[in-house]
C-alpha positions in Angstrom: -19.1 3.4 13.4 -17.3 0.4 11.9 -15.7 0.6 8.6 -15.0 4.3 8.7 -12.1 6.0 9.1 -12.7 9.6 10.7 -10.0 12.2 9.1 -10.9 15.2 10.8 -14.5 15.0 10.4 -14.2 13.5 6.8 -15.1 9.8 7.0 -13.4 7.8 5.0 -13.9 4.1 4.2 -10.7 1.8 5.8 -10.1 0.9 2.3 -9.3 4.1 1.2 -6.9 4.8 4.3 -4.9 1.5 3.8 -4.8 2.6 0.1 -3.1 5.8 0.9 -0.8 3.9 3.8 0.2 1.4 0.9 1.1 4.3 -1.6 3.1 5.8 1.1 4.9 2.7 1.6 5.1 2.3 -2.0 6.9 6.0 -2.4 9.2 4.5 0.5 9.9 1.0 -1.9 10.6 2.6 -4.9 13.9 4.5 -4.4 15.2 1.8 -2.4 14.7 -0.7 -5.1 16.2 1.6 -7.8 19.3 1.8 -5.6 19.6 -2.3 -5.5 19.4 -2.4 -8.7 16.3 -4.5 -8.6 14.1 -2.8 -11.5 17.1 -4.2 -13.8 15.8 -7.6 -13.5 12.0 -6.7 -13.8 10.8 -6.7 -17.9 8.1 -3.8 -16.9 8.7 -1.5 -14.3 5.3 0.3 -14.0 3.4 -3.6 -14.1 6.0 -4.3 -11.4 5.3 -1.2 -9.3 1.5 -1.7 -9.4 1.8 -5.4 -8.6 3.7 -3.8 -5.4 0.9 -1.4 -4.6 -1.4 -4.5 -4.8 0.4 -6.6 -2.9 1.2 -3.9 -0.2 -2.9 -3.4 -0.5 -3.5 -6.7 0.5 -1.0 -7.1 3.6 -1.8 -4.2 4.9 -5.6 -5.3 4.7 -4.5 -8.4 6.4 -2.7 -7.2 9.1 -5.5 -4.9 9.9 -8.0 -7.8 9.8 -5.6 -9.7 12.1 -5.8 -7.1 14.5 -9.2 -6.6 14.8 -9.8 -10.0 15.6 
């Protein structure tokens, strides 16, 4: 089946799998950005984290699309 990911017998859409991977990467980046002091230059931390999550999700989607071609 194309467009689905098998997770121990539960079929999930690829976007769900990519969203979980993007969230995992986000959880890695947040402490790194905090230690680097990046958040002192950010106006609204939560909005920045949301934009970072959406960017990570888009990059993962583009990489997956590139690998499938």
